[in-house]
C-alpha positions in Angstrom: 0.0 0.0 0.0 2.8 2.4 0.7 4.2 2.6 -2.8 2.1 4.4 -5.4 3.6 2.4 -8.2 2.9 -1.0 -6.8 -0.2 -0.3 -4.8 -3.1 -2.7 -5.1 -5.4 0.3 -5.5 -6.8 -0.7 -8.9 -7.5 -4.3 -7.9 -9.5 -3.3 -4.7 -11.1 -0.4 -6.6 -12.3 -2.9 -9.3 -13.6 -5.4 -6.8 -15.6 -2.7 -5.1 -17.0 -1.2 -8.3 -18.0 -4.7 -9.7 -19.7 -5.6 -6.4 -21.6 -2.4 -6.5 -22.7 -2.7 -10.1 -23.5 -6.4 -10.3 -25.3 -6.7 -7.0 -23.9 -10.1 -6.1 -24.4 -10.7 -2.4 -21.7 -13.5 -2.3 -19.1 -10.6 -2.6 -20.2 -9.1 0.8 -17.7 -11.2 2.9 -14.8 -10.2 0.6 -15.8 -6.5 0.7 -15.9 -6.7 4.5 -12.5 -8.3 4.7 -11.1 -5.6 2.4 -12.7 -2.8 4.4 -11.3 -4.2 7.6 -7.7 -4.2 6.4 -6.0 -1.9 9.0 -4.6 0.4 6.4 -8.0 1.1 4.9 -10.3 0.8 8.0 -8.3 3.3 10.1 -7.8 5.8 7.3 -9.4 9.1 8.3 -8.1 12.6 8.9 -10.0 14.1 11.9 -7.4 16.6 13.0 -6.3 19.6 10.9 -2.7 19.0 12.1 -2.8 15.4 10.7 -3.6 16.7 7.2 -0.9 16.2 4.6 -0.7 15.5 0.9 0.2 11.9 1.1 -1.0 10.2 -2.1 -1.1 6.8 -0.6 -3.4 8.0 2.2 -5.6 9.7 -0.4 -5.9 6.4 -2.2 -6.6 4.5 1.0 -9.4 7.0 1.8 -10.9 6.5 -1.6 -10.8 2.8 -1.2 -12.5 3.1 2.1 -15.2 5.3 0.5 -15.7 2.8 -2.4 -15.9 -0.3 -0.2 -18.2 1.5 2.3 -20.4 2.6 -0.5 -20.6 -0.9 -2.0 -21.4 -2.4 1.4 -24.0 0.2 2.2 -25.6 -0.5 -1.2 -26.2 -4.1 0.0 -27.7 -2.7 3.2 -24.8 -3.6 5.4 -24.5 -1.6 8.6 -20.7 -1.5 8.5 -20.9 0.3 5.1 -23.2 3.0 6.5 -21.1 3.4 9.6 -17.9 3.8 7.5 -19.6 6.4 5.3 -20.9 8.2 8.4 -17.4 8.3 9.8 -16.0 9.6 6.6 -18.4 12.6 6.6 -16.2 13.9 9.5 -12.9 13.6 7.5 -10.9 16.9 7.2 -10.4 16.3 3.4 -13.4 18.1 2.0 -13.7 15.9 -1.1 -13.8 12.7 1.0 -16.3 14.1 3.5 -18.6 15.5 0.8 -18.4 12.3 -1.3 -19.4 10.3 1.8 -22.3 12.6 2.6 -23.5 12.5 -1.0 -23.4 8.7 -0.9 -25.5 8.6 2.3 -27.9 11.1 0.8 -28.4 9.0 -2.4 -28.7 5.8 -0.5 -31.3 7.3 1.8 -33.2 8.7 -1.2 -33.4 5.2 -2.7 -34.7 3.7 0.5 -37.5 6.2 1.1 -40.7 5.1 -0.6 -42.8 8.1 -1.3 -46.4 7.7 -2.4 -47.1 8.9 -6.0 -48.1 12.5 -6.2 -51.8 13.3 -6.0 -53.3 14.6 -9.2 -55.3 17.8 -8.7 -59.0 17.5 -9.1 -60.2 19.6 -12.0 -63.6 20.6 -13.2 -64.8 19.1 -16.4 -64.3 21.4 -19.4 -67.0 24.0 -19.9 -68.1 24.3 -16.3 -67.4 27.2 -14.0 -66.7 26.6 -10.3 -67.9 29.0 -7.7 
């Protein structure tokens, strides 16, 4: 993970994206194991003094976001919890992306009734 040139970023990124797109529940255990890798699970910048421009840490944060999003898409609590934690990240793009994911997932889960059509008078009649 600590070398940008040999990082497994693209492999883990692909697994998360495929799991999210294909909706194959048998991938949930693999996603959980990947999310629980210490380098990924603990990646979060909460303190402004911890902030730096380390590309590996940026990649790990993106992997955490992708894995959490995929797991949340399956309804897994750990995915929602990881997204919620990432909304507190000091890196604005990570925090905003996590918040956007939570918003989209919540919007999908809310079942609103169809809009009520207004009652109109038949043509040619006046209403008092």
